C-alpha positions, 0 to 999 in steps of 0.5 A: 500500500505505501507504493500505491499511496505514493503514486496517487499522491504524486499524481495529485500533486502533479494534477494540481500544479498544472492549474497554476502554471504562469503564462509563458513570456517571450524568450523564456517559455517554460524556462527552456534555454539551450546553453553551450556545453564545455569544449572538447576536441570533437566540439571544436570540430563540430562548431566549425562544421555548424558555422558553415551552416550559419553561412547559408542564406537561411543561417545568415538571416537568423544570425543577423536577426538573433540579437533582436530579442523581439524576433521570432523564427518560425519554421514549417515544423518544430523539428526544424525549429529545434534543429536551428536552435541547437545549430546556433549554440553548437556553432558558438555564435551564441552561448545560449538561445531561448527555444521559444524564439524558434517555433514550428508553425502550429506552436507559433500560432498557439504561442500568439493565442496564449499571448492574447489570453486574459480573464475573458478569453482563453486559448482553445485546448484540443479537448474543446474541439471534441466537446464542440463535436459532441454538441454538433451531433447532439443538435443534429440528432435532436433536429432529426428529419425537421431540418429543411436542408440535408445538413451534414449528411454529405460528411457523415453517414449518420448523425449517431453520437459515435466515436467514429463520427466524433473523430471525423468532425474533429479532423474537419476543424482545420478545413473550416478555417480554409473554407472561410479564408477561401470565401474571403479571398475569392468571392467569385469562387463557385462550386455550383459547377461541381455538383459532386462536391457542392453538398460537401462544400455547403456542409463544411460551411455550415460546420464553420459557422457553428464552430465559430459560434462555439468559439464566441459563446465560450470565449475561446481563442483558436490559434488558426482563426484570424485575426492574428493579433500579434503582440506589438513588440513581436517581429516574425521571420517565417521560412517556407510558410507563406502559403500556409499563412494565406490558406488560413487567411492570416496575412493580406495577399494583396502585397507586392510579389517580392517574397521578402516583403512584410505582411500585416496580420488580417483583422476581422470586420469588427476590429477596432482602431487599437487592434489595427495599430497592434496589427502593424507588427510585421511578418516577413517571409525571407527569400532565403534561396534565389533561383540563381543560387539553385542553379549554382548548387545542383541537386545530387540525386542517386538512383538505386535498384531497390529500397534495401540497396538505398538504405544500406548505402545511406547507413554505410555513408553514415557509418563512415561519417561517424567514424570521422567524428560526426556525432550521430545526433548531428545527422538527419534522415528524411523518408518520403512517406515514413510508415511503420514498415519503412521504420522497421526496415531502417531499424533492422538494417541500422542494427546490422551496421551498428548505427544508433537511430531514433525514429521521430515519427508521431504515433498515437498515444494509444500505442504508448506503454500506458496506451497499450495497457488501457487498450488491453483493458478495453479489449478485455472488457469487450471480449472477456478474459480470453487467452489473447486478452490475457497475453496482452496484459502479460506483455507488461513485465511490470504486471506479471512480476507482481504475481508471476505464478498467478498470471501463469495459472490464469493463462494456463486455465484460459488455454485449457478451457479453449475460450473462443477469440474473438469471442461473441461477447464478454458475458459469454466468456465470463459464464465459461469461466464461472461454469469451469470454476463450479466444475473444479477445472481450475483451483480456487486461488485462480478463480479468486484472481480472475474475479478480482481482475474482471471486477477491476476491468469492469470498474474502468469500462463502465465508469459513469464519469471521467472523475470515476474513470480517473480513480478506477485507472489509478486503482488498477495501476495500484492493484495490478502494476508494479508502479515503481518499475512502471514509473522508473522508465522514462518512456512509460512514465511520460506516456502515463503523465500525458494520458492522465493529463488528457483525462484530467482535461475531461474532468475539468470540462465534465460539466459541459456534457453531463449526459454523455451517451458514449461511455467515458472510457470509450471516448477517452480511448478514442481521444488517445488514438488521435493524440500524437506522441513521440517518445523522448530521445534517450541516446545520441542517435541519428534522427529519422524523420518524415520528409514533411517535417524536415523542410529547412532542417539544420544538420551536418549531413541530411539524407533524403530517401525515397525521393521519387516522383511517387514518393515526393508528389504528396509532400510537394502539393500545397498543404490543405486540410480540405477533403480530397476532392475539394482540395484538388479543385481549389489547391492546384500544385504549382512548380514554384511551390515544389521548387521551394519545398525541395530547396528548403530540404537543401539547406543542410548538406543533402543527399537525395536518392530513390529506388526503382524498386520501392517498398510498395511498387516500382518508382520513377525519378522526380521530373524536376531534378536535372537528369544530367546530374542523376547518378545510378548506383551500380554497386550493391552495398550488402550488409557487413558479414556477421561472421568475421572472426575465427571464434564466431566460425567455431561457434557456428560449426558447433551448432551445425556439427554438435559434439555427441552427448556423454555416454552416461547422460545418453543412457539416462536420457534414453531410459527416462524417455523410454527410447531404448530397450536396455536388455537388448540395447535396441533404440525404440521408435514410433513412426512419428519419432522415426520421422523426426529423427530422420529429419532433424536430431534436435527435433527428435530430442525436443519432442521427447522432452515436450518442448513445444510451445503449448500456447502455439498449439491448436488444441481445438483441432486435436480435440475435434479429431479425437471427437471424430475418432472416439464417436465413430469407434463407440458407434461401431462397437455397439453394432453386431459383428454381422454387417449383413443384417438389413437393419444394421444401417438404422442401428448404426444411425441410432448408435452414432447419434448416441455416441456423438452425444456421449463423446461431446460431453466427454470432450467438454469435460476434458477440454472445457466449455469453450468448445461447446459452440463448435461441437454443437455446430459440428454434430450434424456435419459429424453425423453426415461425414461418419455416415459416409465413412461407414457406408464406404467401409460397408461397401468396400470391405464386406469381405473383411472382418474388422480387427479393431480400432487402435491396434497396437503393433511392435517388431524388433529389427535385429539387423538394425538394432531397433524396435518399431512401434505403431498404433493403427486407427482401424485394421481389416483382415481376411483369410486367403486360403489360396496363399496358405491361410495367410492373413491379408490386411487393409490399413485405414488411418483416419485424418480430420481433414488434410491427408498427405500427398501421393508424392510424399509416400514415394521415394525421392532424391534428397534436396541438397539445395541448401548445404548444411554448412550454409553459414560456414566457409564453403571450403570444407576440409576432408575431415569435415566431409568424412564427419558428414559421411559418418553421420549418415549424410549421404548424397545418394540417399533417398527421402521418404517424407510420409512414413506413417502408413508405410511403417504400419505396412512394414510392421504387419508384413514382418509379422507374417501378414500380407498388406493388400491395401493401406490408405488415409481417409479424410473425415471432413472431406469424405475421401480416401488417398491410398499408399497401396490400393485395396483390391476391393476398391475400384477407384482410389488415387494411390501411390502403389497398386500392389504390395510387391511395388513397395520393396524399395520403400521397405528397404528405405524404412529399414535404412532409416531405422538403422541410421536413427538407432545408431545416431541416438545410441551415439548421443547425437541429439542436437544435430540440425536438419540437413535442409531448411525445407524440413523445418516447414512444420516444425514446432521447435523453430523458436528453440533452433539455434542453427536455422532460425536463431544463431547466437554468437 
């Protein structure tokens, strides 16, 4: 409890302190100032390199105006603004700079809005837009069909107060200012000729009127709304932002064409004379890159065959720069269309090159650590505590380490109960947990933990107000999370504070929407999904940005990747928040705007590149780049080799050619796993263990000690297969042995119905009630499929007697020093007097669905396309080749992939019988596939027609037995598969240290 009290007290103090923050003053916002660090040899070199950036047109403009403390420098993004603040300090032309003099466009507008706050007016917060959206939907819903016009139907599919509609309205807010500005700038603008967007345009105009009325009623200042009332002392120098000021109507566009001219802020129609005098503060758009300068500095444009080649070249160049003394944080990478896929590739390849990178891509707060925890609670509340929802909680070590045994018991129980996921609803899953507890399928301690967890989840999901939601979330953290560990991590602590800050905002505004139809928790999660969050940088790393956020960025080296026509086109269009169709009409792309955007990315030493084969599709060079300077990269830059030292080669050799286990340990292992007859020194195999050992020694070893991941198994498929087998066996055993009785079919149907009911209940007791819906739906189909099987066996094997089900066989192979065991699903037999009363057999193996292909029951050449020593030098010594021959690795060996029925046939033949037929039967497909075609079946696809054709298969099986027996007795348990193709259906891939996880 002290830990919990400490967390609550800390959060309450932080919550109260938020309300008493002073309004930021210019040159001291939040007290953030960058200062010069102590000098070193590297910092001196870095200062010289940054001074070269100050000599660029943009750098000179900043340095010339830096001494005037009233000047604010505005950039397209805060990333670019921060980079220049750091560049000024690192160049040592100033010992310290205030960060609030270097602002991104959005932060600049927010700064101006805060500067105009007083006791009647306050700055609009993001939460206010959600409240406005709620009020809009409430009004539209109340009007219903009484509205004379179509209202918002062109923008929203319905007027339902849902999180989807709220999100849509909030996303439309920026477009409302553009519509207003567009109407003012061009009074003649008419959309009547564009019938397909006229209704949409009119709906946005209605929304704009409502939104501006909302701002006036609640006395809120939206930073995007004109008038842009600058403080009298403020001077603004904005870079590459003139079009953004125009599209929001924040500047007068009737000034001369010289872009280096000051522009007055626009005031509303009701602006007073006093306000007009304040508006004389200038906003200057410096022309930092002239056309003459562009011609003198051609773009270096590289072309690569694939995106991977492009990434590898960039990281190779960065590696060299870091080795030359450039700090990683002084290097920037801009990716056109940065997404999760591209970010993952950069992370992976950067790790191979040893280059530290930090992806500066905004992500929803809902996927931050606290966001993922809340999402796990939300999913559990919707679906119930299934195995998947419990796994979502188990991802957090700070949760499971509070009670590791308890969480493991919960997950094991969920697995055993076969709870469906996705589930029909949470109540259904809860009923399965309760029923299982009543029948004693899991212990009382687990039942109590489940009940406590479920109650904590329901408290949050059903909270009736935001204040109660806040308390319940704190309660969950205190009860289930190791908060000391959760708060110690800078990322988890920051995301938790941001999330709770959002929630506190809703508590402060709860009085505005007391009758909320959306549960507070659902609305809160929707808000988190829309709030952008960038984790803090914890290391000296190369910053990786989206191309849209790096216009004018200051870096010692700047790489722009994916700069193809397809990659650049979305970024070089005039920015607009309008819906796509409307934006395409009113915002046409201009070549000068594209040139300006490209030139702003050339401020720092830049390398533009693109790949012909991109991540999504083939791409072409951007047409504005001069073709004469475009260079093709013909050299393939591969990853640095992983294996470079003799020690690493030795380690790899030990995985591919492991040394045998000690004899004493081998004996104890074989005895413990019942894999050897100690009296005769014969190794014991079943068909499955023989197949495993023939494919891979480690696979055989892992299966013997049950190392398979129980959570990865589809136990429900096994349960259904066993249900088919058991029900059919029970129905047959209730019938009389005389199948010629005319009433047998009716008796079989009654017996089958009874057997299905009995086996269904037995399956539920064994596997849990989670399978009940599956079994209820399966019984009619099972009845039909098993009837088909019975009809087939009745018709085709009327001349045979059924020997029984689950017939066990065993034979000692003296020459091979091995024992082979088997259990046949169903065996038919007959006496053939013409052969001296020898028993003739037909083998049937039942499969739930899939059956092996014919080709796998025939001998084929061993596929040696992948050598065992793939990761070692190809120059093998004679000793290594000899080792492989002793291990049974013969280039002339033949492969038999499917050995189950062939091994059963071998066992029967060695016992003195004759196998006339052997086949697999797919119960769900109601079809057969033969190894040996039974003589009484006129048509059946089979590998062989007669028994005497299988001599080579029998020899191959005995060879497999001989090789496997000698290998396990010699302690060769860990040797890997000869070919990776053998790993396709392996359950032990996560444990394989050769083909899948090579650890050096």
